[in-house]
Phi, psi and omega in degrees: 000319181298321178297319179295321176300315178300317182289325184278322181264356177056049174234137174274107183277158179250181181298340179298334185277354179250103184246120179245162180298323178298317178300316184296310184293324177298318180294318181293317178297320179298318178294322178296319180296328179280353180087015181297335182260008175055038176081004182290162177289130180275128180229159179301313174247117018255353194290311182290316181294325176296322177296320178296315179297321179297321178298318179293315182293328179296319177300317180296318182293314188280339180257346184053032179289148176283328181227134174249126175260120177244111181259131174256117181283173179089198184238142178304130184105338176298136181294332184292328185265358184298316177299325180292317179295321177297320176298319179292324177299317181292321176301316179299323181287325185280332181264164174298153186300324184276011179254355178227151179208133181258127175246125183248124180260123182233170179244133174259102180288147180256127178262108187297325183298323182255350179067040182221156174268140180253133180263353186301317178299326177293315178300321182293317182292326176293322177299319180295321179293318179299324182297334178256011174093018180242124174251116180298142174267331181226139174237119175260118186258110182277142179202152174273357183230160178301141182255116183286160180300323182294333175293315178297320178299317180298316178299314179301317182292308187280340180255359174059052174234156178302138180302325178296338186267006174261109186249114176284136181233089175287144182305128185261159180286340177212140182295337183285351176274348185299316176302324178291321178298314181295321180293318179296328178283353178085013184294320180300314179298318182296313181296315180300320178296313182294325181270358180069032180271133181267074182261136176283185179293138180290131177264097183249018182299315179297323180291320178298320179294321178300312180299315180299316180298316182299333183271337190252344180295143185240329182289117187274149168227126188257119182244129175261128174256112183262111183215179181252353181247030189292340178295339174241092188294339176297341178299336181241031187295323179293323177295313180300315181292321179297324174298314180301313182301315182290321179296317179296325179298332178260017178057045178238149174268111184281131172246107185260120179252122178269125186241125179289118183298331181294327178294326178292326182272342181275332184268115183274334188262308190241033181295330181295333180301329181291342183253357181289146179086358179276141175264351178194152178234132175243127173248107183278182180288170180174175181224150174091163186286329185304122177086355188292326179292330174295322178293322176298319178296323177299317178296320179297316180300315179298317181293313185288328185254009175060036177268128178309137185223135174231116179258134181242117181059257176301329178298327174289322181296316180290332173297316179292320177299314181297316180293323178295321178297321179294316182292316184271357179060037184212150176271007183284327179307134186199184172255143178291350173292330184253333179215098187295337185250020179298145177284341181236078180283076182299325175244133186209165175292151168295145182307322180288351181266343194293330184262007181278125178259321178275103188283347184301132176059032181245003179287162170282103194231134175108195184274131176225151177284151179226124178270125184262144180274129180300155176063032175241166180297321180297314182294322178295326181291312185283327189058034179219161176266328178229133178231163180240124185227162185263134185241156172199083184198168180237333182261151182227165175292136181274115185295346177302332185255007184294314183295316182298315182285328178293320179292341181266357175119359177273125183259125177266090189272353177217131178221168170297153184307330179275002179076003186281324186246133180278128180250328181221134174232139181214159176257132182284323183265051184212145179305320173188104173224102187218139176231143179239138178287342179264186184242088181294335183299337182283349179247010179281146179231152184306317182259010180208080185294153179295140183306322181290319175295320181300311184285330174297314180292329177298314179296322179293321178295324178296317177295321177299318178296319179297319181293324176298319180293319179294326180279357179079010180288322177227164177282164178299320179296318178295321180297319178293324179294320179298316183292336182277344181301000000 
């Protein structure tokens, strides 16, 4: 959800915007251990709720934002969200009435036997909110079916909200159409009016063009995402959305296939069959040994068959491991994360990380600068000399092997400004084979794809056009024209 907020409001959020129950209780316990409460009994109210309010107010202070959106996950009535709802109730009580507004998202279940939508769950959840002192100002009613006006009238009557504030939300074909649906329903004007915001008319022309393009593009580009958590595709939602953004920028219809890395490593004979027909391969981040050899095989397939490849975090590491195995003619090159006793630790812990036993909060986390090497694919993509990207990892490329791999053709096109840490590695004699130690997917936007994803999809689209020409579906001239779009 937080990633969607970043993509939709086009703001780079910080760690302050991610508030978990564990963070709250840890902070409260830490304060008690320091003696901040003078030996008093720690209670959910006021100590936990005050900490929650402080986290929300801290975001407001440090960002100087005009509006703060605080989303409480879960379902009304869940024991986990009760302290958060109580904190929001207190904020509403402490501020002027026109400075807070509650939006409640509910589900309208469809009863197939009678062919009707039921409002009773919505009424019940509003009753639960009222019991803790919260009256919704807006109700967004989700449904897989069209919501008739009489249903909205009923919700407004029984839940005591303005009829304008009952917004039906039928399941959309693309999540990017939701802002247009909400604007058409007048939700933006209603919220601005209630909060006393002097907002002009929303300029959504660019967004409408984006949604139109996403619905009308026909030329397909097939991208395989090789990961270990593919049974839950939301684990790679930022990667998937970044692929969509870049594909739409090239007027392509993205077909994203999630491939279980374990299947690649378990199949000794026909593992390549799982990767055939792909126009590009993405290997995203991850932790642990499970599936890593399958990811190495995916990198090998991309290198040997000239299939565009984009490695993210661990994806860059397996790219380097695979290339080292090719250079040294041995399967021994590895990461010490997976083989502590490998003779060729191409990927290793930083020296300052090796003696750490308590791993909590010790990763290289957050935004760091990256110095780009001129005349490389990475530099051409960014058109900058220094860029800032977001990290989340503990292992790094081992500089002991930098010279050997560089002499064999691996280009280290991005490093930390002091040259100590490898941030980007790419192959020069390949249509597109590039890995980044950081996570570029986190900075992609619907109408502004990340440069690395954009150029990766361009290479994938070129391969798709070439394959169509080989199959006789289009002429060679048409294929070249498609790739130039």
